[in-house]
ZAFIFI-620954 format. One record per atom (N, C-alpha, C, O): residue number from 1; residue in one letter; x negated, y, z. Coordinates in steps of 0.001 Angstrom, whole numbers, plus 500000, padded with zeros to 6 digits. Each point is the difference from the previous one (the first is absolute). Example, Ala and Ser with C-alpha at 12.3 -4.5 7.8 and 13.67 -1.06 7.14 Angstrom:
<nodes>
1; A; 486810; 494310; 507800 .
1; A; 500890; 501190; 500000 .
1; A; 499100; 501200; 500000 .
1; A; 498964; 499981; 500665 .
2; S; 501386; 501069; 498615 .
2; S; 499180; 501190; 500060 .
2; S; 500770; 501090; 500730 .
2; S; 499491; 501108; 500169 .
</nodes>
This chain:
<nodes>
1; M; 621122; 492189; 612129 .
1; M; 498574; 499780; 500145 .
1; M; 499460; 499329; 498739 .
1; M; 500638; 499115; 499429 .
2; I; 498188; 501318; 500153 .
2; I; 499297; 499341; 498900 .
2; I; 499209; 498846; 500603 .
2; I; 499225; 500179; 500940 .
3; K; 500988; 498636; 498501 .
3; K; 499278; 498815; 500460 .
3; K; 499049; 499565; 498899 .
3; K; 500392; 499835; 498845 .
4; I; 498362; 499983; 501532 .
4; I; 498969; 499579; 499059 .
4; I; 499488; 498643; 500464 .
4; I; 499477; 499864; 501106 .
5; L; 500679; 499150; 498044 .
5; L; 499549; 498648; 500291 .
5; L; 498799; 499704; 499116 .
5; L; 500079; 500102; 498776 .
6; V; 498812; 499532; 501848 .
6; V; 498770; 499691; 499284 .
6; V; 499702; 498522; 500224 .
6; V; 499901; 499548; 501141 .
7; N; 499957; 499711; 497783 .
7; N; 499729; 498574; 500090 .
7; N; 498637; 499697; 499412 .
7; N; 499689; 500385; 498872 .
8; K; 499505; 498920; 501911 .
8; K; 498676; 499569; 499530 .
8; K; 499915; 498492; 500126 .
8; K; 500401; 499424; 501011 .
9; K; 499080; 499953; 497965 .
9; K; 499758; 498560; 500014 .
9; K; 498519; 499782; 499779 .
9; K; 499427; 500505; 499035 .
10; S; 499954; 498740; 501862 .
10; S; 498552; 499737; 499924 .
10; S; 499205; 501303; 499886 .
10; S; 499057; 500099; 499215 .
11; N; 501344; 500901; 501586 .
11; N; 499335; 501305; 500023 .
11; N; 500127; 500784; 498699 .
11; N; 499330; 501020; 499838 .
12; Q; 501513; 498533; 499231 .
12; Q; 500252; 500734; 498763 .
12; Q; 501406; 500597; 500067 .
12; Q; 500945; 499339; 500432 .
13; L; 499178; 501886; 499146 .
13; L; 501290; 500668; 499986 .
13; L; 500931; 499295; 499025 .
13; L; 499684; 499882; 498816 .
14; S; 501455; 499650; 501667 .
14; S; 500958; 499274; 499178 .
14; S; 501121; 500916; 499511 .
14; S; 500248; 500103; 498799 .
15; Y; 500424; 500558; 502139 .
15; Y; 501028; 500955; 499591 .
15; Y; 500238; 501068; 501058 .
15; Y; 499641; 499861; 501169 .
16; I; 500985; 501213; 498357 .
16; I; 500382; 501114; 500849 .
16; I; 501459; 500307; 499688 .
16; I; 500380; 500148; 498839 .
17; K; 500424; 499945; 502197 .
17; K; 501412; 500349; 499829 .
17; K; 500281; 501235; 500843 .
17; K; 499767; 500009; 501209 .
18; I; 500731; 501021; 498148 .
18; I; 500363; 501254; 500668 .
18; I; 501505; 500158; 499832 .
18; I; 500499; 500061; 498877 .
19; S; 500222; 500005; 502235 .
19; S; 501463; 500080; 499893 .
19; S; 500567; 500968; 501028 .
19; S; 499400; 500261; 501043 .
20; G; 501766; 500259; 498629 .
20; G; 500719; 500874; 500911 .
20; G; 499758; 501477; 499731 .
20; G; 499347; 500393; 499033 .
21; H; 501204; 500391; 501857 .
21; H; 499862; 501451; 499937 .
21; H; 499550; 500507; 501367 .
21; H; 500364; 499432; 501030 .
22; A; 498858; 501616; 498973 .
22; A; 499418; 500500; 501248 .
22; A; 501038; 500641; 500922 .
22; A; 499881; 499912; 501222 .
23; N; 501123; 500723; 498207 .
23; N; 501009; 500721; 500779 .
23; N; 499378; 501071; 500893 .
23; N; 500502; 500285; 501087 .
24; Y; 498411; 500298; 498443 .
24; Y; 499351; 501091; 500721 .
24; Y; 500795; 501290; 499822 .
24; Y; 500111; 500816; 500916 .
25; S; 500440; 499346; 497879 .
25; S; 500764; 501187; 499657 .
25; S; 501056; 499608; 498983 .
25; S; 500064; 498840; 499592 .
26; K; 500761; 502104; 499993 .
26; K; 501053; 499686; 499034 .
26; K; 499398; 499674; 498632 .
26; K; 498877; 500393; 499683 .
27; D; 501903; 498880; 499519 .
27; D; 499556; 499627; 498658 .
27; D; 499561; 501230; 499218 .
27; D; 500653; 501044; 500031 .
28; G; 498240; 498812; 499277 .
28; G; 499480; 501095; 499191 .
28; G; 498998; 500880; 500714 .
28; G; 499308; 500796; 499365 .
29; S; 500605; 499069; 501962 .
29; S; 499023; 500803; 500733 .
29; S; 499259; 499170; 501047 .
29; S; 499418; 500545; 500938 .
30; D; 500607; 498156; 498898 .
30; D; 499347; 499093; 500944 .
30; D; 498527; 499847; 499629 .
30; D; 499659; 499291; 499053 .
31; I; 499473; 501380; 501702 .
31; I; 498570; 499996; 499676 .
31; I; 499349; 498634; 500217 .
31; I; 499010; 499672; 499346 .
32; V; 501538; 499542; 501558 .
32; V; 499424; 498680; 500266 .
32; V; 500287; 499070; 498825 .
32; V; 499106; 499297; 499529 .
33; C; 502143; 500697; 499998 .
33; C; 500333; 499197; 498807 .
33; C; 499173; 500458; 498803 .
33; C; 499495; 499181; 499232 .
34; A; 500374; 502116; 500619 .
34; A; 499232; 500535; 498872 .
34; A; 498543; 499566; 500083 .
34; A; 499400; 499644; 498985 .
35; A; 500033; 500383; 502203 .
35; A; 498598; 499605; 500162 .
35; A; 499805; 498524; 499656 .
35; A; 499088; 499653; 499249 .
36; V; 501759; 499485; 501292 .
36; V; 499873; 498558; 499745 .
36; V; 500206; 499704; 498518 .
36; V; 499239; 499235; 499409 .
37; S; 501778; 501361; 499995 .
37; S; 500263; 499780; 498575 .
37; S; 498845; 500482; 499136 .
37; S; 499592; 499314; 499063 .
38; S; 499886; 501853; 501246 .
38; S; 498891; 500555; 499218 .
38; S; 498748; 499146; 500115 .
38; S; 499324; 499744; 499004 .
39; I; 500372; 499821; 502194 .
39; I; 498828; 499142; 500201 .
39; I; 500146; 498713; 499202 .
39; I; 499075; 499591; 499298 .
40; A; 502075; 499777; 500806 .
40; A; 500214; 498721; 499312 .
40; A; 499993; 500171; 498482 .
40; A; 499330; 499242; 499298 .
41; Q; 501402; 501736; 500192 .
41; Q; 500087; 500200; 498550 .
41; Q; 498647; 500383; 499407 .
41; Q; 499630; 499505; 498936 .
42; T; 499641; 501358; 501731 .
42; T; 498681; 500403; 499511 .
42; T; 499048; 498809; 499971 .
42; T; 499232; 499836; 499052 .
43; S; 500821; 499340; 501979 .
43; S; 499140; 498820; 500058 .
43; S; 500354; 498989; 498923 .
43; S; 499114; 499426; 499367 .
44; I; 502174; 500354; 500424 .
44; I; 500446; 499091; 498935 .
44; I; 499503; 500498; 498649 .
44; I; 499438; 499232; 499219 .
45; N; 500767; 502039; 500510 .
45; N; 499580; 500563; 498709 .
45; N; 498492; 499926; 499814 .
45; N; 499525; 499725; 498898 .
46; A; 499722; 500516; 502161 .
46; A; 498535; 499923; 499898 .
46; A; 499551; 498578; 499675 .
46; A; 499134; 499803; 499147 .
47; C; 501443; 499215; 501520 .
47; C; 499656; 498598; 499715 .
47; C; 500322; 499645; 498560 .
47; C; 499204; 499356; 499317 .
48; L; 501961; 501065; 500228 .
48; L; 500431; 499652; 498640 .
48; L; 499147; 500678; 498933 .
48; L; 499899; 499496; 498882 .
49; M; 499490; 501636; 501446 .
49; M; 499092; 500648; 499045 .
49; M; 498792; 499114; 499704 .
49; M; 499491; 499984; 498880 .
50; F; 500060; 499282; 502132 .
50; F; 498829; 499138; 499823 .
50; F; 500361; 498629; 499443 .
50; F; 499239; 499422; 499224 .
51; D; 501922; 500056; 501172 .
51; D; 500384; 498651; 499577 .
51; D; 501521; 499885; 500030 .
51; D; 500602; 499953; 501073 .
52; R; 500010; 500003; 497760 .
52; R; 501471; 499932; 499904 .
52; R; 500559; 498699; 500566 .
52; R; 501200; 499906; 500260 .
53; N; 497942; 499085; 499934 .
53; N; 500459; 498701; 500476 .
53; N; 499478; 499653; 501393 .
53; N; 499914; 498824; 500355 .
54; C; 499740; 502187; 500432 .
54; C; 499398; 499743; 501307 .
54; C; 501019; 499527; 501030 .
54; C; 499646; 499284; 500936 .
55; F; 501599; 501103; 498904 .
55; F; 501041; 499552; 500923 .
55; F; 501372; 500136; 499368 .
55; F; 500182; 500695; 499000 .
56; N; 500775; 498626; 501608 .
56; N; 501407; 500185; 499656 .
56; N; 500548; 500991; 501013 .
56; N; 499615; 499975; 501169 .
57; Y; 501277; 500893; 498390 .
57; Y; 500562; 500951; 500942 .
57; Y; 501439; 500333; 499634 .
57; Y; 500431; 499851; 498857 .
58; K; 500291; 500603; 502153 .
58; K; 501402; 500378; 499842 .
58; K; 500209; 501267; 500813 .
58; K; 499584; 500087; 501155 .
59; V; 501058; 500885; 498234 .
59; V; 500303; 501250; 500689 .
59; V; 501482; 500292; 499816 .
59; V; 500472; 500170; 498876 .
60; N; 500248; 499886; 502216 .
60; N; 501416; 500373; 500028 .
60; N; 500189; 501000; 501123 .
60; N; 499065; 500281; 500750 .
61; D; 502126; 500251; 499369 .
61; D; 500288; 500927; 501086 .
61; D; 499792; 499293; 501338 .
61; D; 500694; 499033; 500316 .
62; G; 498363; 501450; 500450 .
62; G; 499756; 499440; 501320 .
62; G; 499260; 498681; 500014 .
62; G; 499969; 499323; 501028 .
63; L; 499426; 500290; 497841 .
63; L; 499287; 498724; 499951 .
63; L; 498850; 500058; 499007 .
63; L; 500182; 500383; 498844 .
64; I; 498644; 499238; 501612 .
64; I; 498828; 499831; 499140 .
64; I; 499366; 498674; 500382 .
64; I; 499681; 499769; 501166 .
65; I; 500136; 499363; 497849 .
65; I; 499331; 498723; 500233 .
65; I; 498822; 499908; 499046 .
65; I; 500145; 500196; 498793 .
66; I; 498694; 499505; 501759 .
66; I; 498790; 499815; 499207 .
66; I; 499501; 498591; 500283 .
66; I; 499655; 499669; 501134 .
67; E; 500309; 499512; 497835 .
67; E; 499492; 498634; 500123 .
67; E; 498653; 499938; 499293 .
67; E; 499932; 500054; 498772 .
68; N; 499015; 499834; 501995 .
68; N; 498651; 499996; 499451 .
68; N; 499719; 498665; 499305 .
68; N; 500146; 498939; 500606 .
69; I; 499458; 501118; 498138 .
69; I; 499661; 498779; 499262 .
69; I; 498556; 500048; 499513 .
69; I; 499580; 499177; 499186 .
70; S; 499670; 501789; 501317 .
70; S; 498622; 500187; 499558 .
70; S; 499090; 500143; 501211 .
70; S; 500420; 500497; 501046 .
71; N; 498383; 499084; 498816 .
71; N; 499002; 500256; 501035 .
71; N; 498975; 501004; 499507 .
71; N; 498863; 500044; 500470 .
72; D; 501569; 500761; 498571 .
72; D; 499149; 501033; 499439 .
72; D; 499578; 500971; 501097 .
72; D; 500829; 500449; 500791 .
73; E; 497891; 499870; 499254 .
73; E; 499453; 500849; 501050 .
73; E; 500648; 501386; 500029 .
73; E; 500294; 500524; 501074 .
74; I; 499924; 500058; 497771 .
74; I; 500600; 501337; 499946 .
74; I; 501427; 499966; 500540 .
74; I; 500388; 500856; 500794 .
75; T; 500389; 498154; 498772 .
75; T; 501378; 499871; 500480 .
75; T; 500026; 499837; 501508 .
75; T; 500776; 500670; 500681 .
76; L; 498388; 498452; 499851 .
76; L; 499978; 499763; 501441 .
76; L; 499596; 501250; 500771 .
76; L; 500549; 500268; 501069 .
77; K; 498502; 500500; 498407 .
77; K; 499584; 501239; 500671 .
77; K; 501112; 501040; 499981 .
77; K; 500238; 500682; 500996 .
78; L; 500442; 499435; 497866 .
78; L; 501097; 500971; 499913 .
78; L; 501158; 499625; 500926 .
78; L; 500586; 500866; 500649 .
79; L; 499738; 497845; 499410 .
79; L; 501077; 499562; 500890 .
79; L; 499588; 500141; 501468 .
79; L; 500826; 500353; 500842 .
80; S; 497920; 499378; 499465 .
80; S; 499512; 500203; 501372 .
80; S; 500063; 501468; 500384 .
80; S; 500371; 500338; 501125 .
81; N; 499268; 500530; 497948 .
81; N; 500089; 501438; 500240 .
81; N; 501454; 500413; 500228 .
81; N; 500289; 500807; 500883 .
82; M; 500620; 498636; 498320 .
82; M; 501427; 500287; 500178 .
82; M; 500440; 499611; 501406 .
82; M; 500703; 500765; 500661 .
83; L; 498893; 498061; 499800 .
83; L; 500382; 499555; 501334 .
83; L; 499419; 500894; 501089 .
83; L; 500666; 500259; 501003 .
84; L; 498109; 500214; 498818 .
84; L; 499410; 500923; 500970 .
84; L; 500805; 501299; 500083 .
84; L; 500238; 500521; 501090 .
85; M; 500175; 499991; 497762 .
85; M; 500802; 501236; 499994 .
85; M; 501367; 499767; 500639 .
85; M; 500491; 500847; 500745 .
86; L; 500126; 497997; 498962 .
86; L; 501299; 499682; 500600 .
86; L; 499870; 499817; 501514 .
86; L; 500904; 500373; 500747 .
87; E; 497975; 499056; 499709 .
87; E; 499763; 499864; 501437 .
87; E; 499910; 501367; 500670 .
87; E; 500473; 500176; 501122 .
88; Q; 498924; 500785; 498197 .
88; Q; 499920; 501348; 500561 .
88; Q; 501387; 500615; 500145 .
88; Q; 500303; 500629; 501014 .
89; V; 500535; 499190; 497973 .
89; V; 501376; 500502; 500088 .
89; V; 500736; 499306; 501147 .
89; V; 500722; 500648; 500758 .
90; A; 499095; 498028; 499371 .
90; A; 500643; 499251; 501083 .
90; A; 499511; 500477; 501371 .
90; A; 500782; 500072; 500949 .
91; N; 497933; 500252; 499153 .
91; N; 499464; 500526; 501265 .
91; N; 500581; 501370; 500331 .
91; N; 500275; 500302; 501161 .
92; D; 499908; 500518; 497818 .
92; D; 500540; 501348; 500207 .
92; D; 501511; 499994; 500252 .
92; D; 500518; 500878; 500690 .
93; Y; 500189; 498131; 498752 .
93; Y; 501459; 499930; 500107 .
93; Y; 500431; 498589; 500416 .
93; Y; 500654; 499305; 499222 .
94; P; 498989; 500264; 501993 .
94; P; 500284; 498628; 500425 .
94; P; 501494; 499676; 500131 .
94; P; 500375; 498828; 499980 .
95; K; 500468; 502173; 500150 .
95; K; 501446; 499756; 500071 .
95; K; 500613; 499813; 498617 .
95; K; 501159; 499605; 499875 .
96; N; 498056; 500681; 499087 .
96; N; 500546; 499981; 498644 .
96; N; 499332; 498987; 499065 .
96; N; 500568; 499632; 498971 .
97; V; 498230; 499921; 501388 .
97; V; 499267; 499054; 499145 .
97; V; 499382; 498925; 500876 .
97; V; 499349; 500298; 501001 .
98; N; 500858; 498456; 498616 .
98; N; 499437; 498859; 500715 .
98; N; 499293; 499090; 499011 .
98; N; 500550; 499656; 498955 .
99; I; 498219; 499954; 501384 .
99; I; 499233; 499086; 499154 .
99; I; 499807; 498702; 500767 .
99; I; 499573; 499995; 501154 .
100; R; 500753; 498903; 498174 .
100; R; 499828; 498677; 500605 .
100; R; 499144; 499148; 499074 .
100; R; 500259; 499912; 498799 .
101; N; 498731; 499470; 501767 .
101; N; 499133; 499099; 499243 .
101; N; 500412; 498568; 500309 .
101; N; 500276; 499654; 501149 .
102; E; 499762; 499521; 497815 .
102; E; 500262; 498582; 500209 .
102; E; 499056; 499201; 499118 .
102; E; 499499; 500488; 498987 .
103; G; 500278; 498302; 501414 .
103; G; 499131; 499129; 499216 .
103; G; 498569; 500067; 500430 .
103; G; 499150; 499318; 499427 .
</nodes>
């Protein structure tokens, strides 16, 4: 299962951690993993196009961590959009993606 942890402090997005694998299908043909990875990578790249210093991030196999260090309006909108898209995937594949909010 892909687990997505969203942390907000004082109503500001602090960090997002995406970990695990969907196990929807075999490696290389898992559409759920592909969707989550594509959404996250596209959102990261879009944010970095506007501001190279908007957040710290780490991408490894089965792990994406985004630590927001900016309150830039564009960054916050792009990350909010990313979360909306990930919520849609979680709604469509509840056995494979779980989103938990804390803070």
